[in-house]
C-alpha positions as CSV (number, residue, x, y, z in Angstrom):
1,X,0.1,-0.2,-0.2
2,X,0.9,3.4,-0.7
3,X,0.6,5.1,2.6
4,X,2.8,2.6,4.5
5,X,0.0,1.1,6.2
6,X,0.0,-3.1,5.5
7,X,-2.6,-4.9,8.0
8,X,-6.1,-4.5,6.9
9,X,-8.9,-5.2,9.0
10,X,-12.5,-5.4,7.7
11,X,-15.4,-5.0,10.4
12,X,-19.1,-5.2,10.4
13,X,-21.7,-3.0,11.9
14,X,-23.2,-4.8,15.2
15,X,-26.6,-4.0,16.8
16,X,-24.7,-1.5,18.9
17,X,-24.5,0.5,15.6
18,X,-27.7,1.1,15.3
19,X,-28.9,2.0,11.6
20,X,-25.1,1.0,10.5
21,X,-25.6,-2.6,11.7
22,X,-24.1,-5.0,9.0
23,X,-22.1,-2.1,7.1
24,X,-19.0,-3.6,6.3
25,X,-15.7,-1.1,6.5
26,X,-12.0,-1.6,6.6
27,X,-9.4,0.1,8.3
28,X,-5.5,-0.1,7.5
29,X,-3.1,-0.1,10.3
30,X,0.7,-0.2,10.2
31,X,1.0,-3.5,11.6
32,X,-0.5,-6.3,13.4
33,X,1.2,-4.8,16.6
34,X,-0.1,-1.4,15.5
35,X,-3.6,-2.9,15.3
36,X,-3.4,-4.9,18.7
37,X,-2.3,-1.4,20.1
38,X,-5.6,0.3,18.7
39,X,-7.7,-2.5,20.2
40,X,-6.1,-1.9,23.7
41,X,-6.5,1.4,23.6
42,X,-10.0,2.2,22.2
43,X,-10.9,-1.0,20.4
44,X,-13.0,-2.1,23.2
45,X,-15.5,0.8,22.7
46,X,-15.2,1.0,19.0
47,X,-15.8,-2.7,18.7
48,X,-19.1,-2.7,20.3
49,X,-20.4,-0.9,17.6
50,X,-18.2,-2.6,14.8
51,X,-16.7,-6.2,15.2
52,X,-14.1,-7.6,13.5
53,X,-14.8,-9.5,10.3
54,X,-11.6,-10.6,9.2
55,X,-8.0,-9.3,9.8
56,X,-4.6,-9.3,8.0
57,X,-6.3,-9.5,4.8
58,X,-5.5,-7.9,1.3
59,X,-7.0,-4.6,-0.2
60,X,-8.6,-6.8,-2.7
61,X,-10.4,-8.9,-0.1
62,X,-11.2,-5.8,2.0
63,X,-13.0,-4.3,-1.1
64,X,-14.6,-7.6,-1.6
65,X,-16.0,-7.4,2.2
66,X,-17.4,-4.1,1.9
67,X,-19.3,-5.1,-1.4
68,X,-20.8,-7.9,0.5
69,X,-22.8,-5.5,2.7
70,X,-26.4,-6.1,2.5
71,X,-28.4,-3.5,0.2
72,X,-31.1,-3.4,3.1
73,X,-28.1,-2.2,5.8
74,X,-27.1,0.3,3.4
75,X,-30.6,2.0,3.1
76,X,-31.2,1.8,6.6
77,X,-27.5,3.4,7.3
78,X,-28.7,6.0,4.5
79,X,-31.8,6.6,6.2
80,X,-30.1,7.3,9.8
81,X,-27.9,10.0,8.3
82,X,-30.5,11.9,6.7
83,X,-32.8,12.3,10.0
84,X,-31.7,15.0,12.4
85,X,-30.7,13.6,15.6
86,X,-31.8,16.3,17.9
87,X,-35.2,16.8,15.9
88,X,-36.0,13.4,14.3
89,X,-36.9,15.2,11.4
90,X,-35.7,13.9,8.0
91,X,-33.4,16.4,6.2
92,X,-34.4,16.5,2.7
93,X,-31.1,18.2,1.6
94,X,-29.0,15.4,3.2
95,X,-31.3,12.7,2.2
96,X,-30.8,13.5,-1.6
97,X,-27.0,13.5,-0.7
98,X,-26.8,10.2,1.3
99,X,-29.5,8.8,-1.1
100,X,-27.2,9.6,-4.2
101,X,-24.3,8.3,-2.5
102,X,-25.9,5.0,-1.5
103,X,-27.2,4.2,-4.6
104,X,-23.5,4.7,-6.1
105,X,-22.5,2.0,-3.5
106,X,-25.1,-0.3,-4.4
107,X,-24.5,0.0,-7.8
108,X,-20.8,-0.7,-7.5
109,X,-21.4,-3.8,-4.9
110,X,-23.6,-5.2,-7.9
111,X,-20.9,-4.8,-10.6
112,X,-22.8,-2.4,-12.4
113,X,-20.1,0.3,-12.4
């Protein structure tokens, strides 16, 4: 990898992640040791929301895993992003932005792009 981070870890959103349950993401660490330090430092709190799916994987595998995110999870996450957490009301401007981004992600995961 270009940024010197070679240890990739994929995560999947848990129940504690609310609308982001099921969303697969990945993060690059400089090494397994760097990842273990992160886990010891702040991982417990973070891992409650996104459990480890696979670690020590290639970038191709990380992309493959993110593409496996269920469409329903992408839509639920988009809706959660479009609702103002303070008022509980839908922000129409934000809704259009996240809907466009979600549609792109779905098309990409289905190999349509």
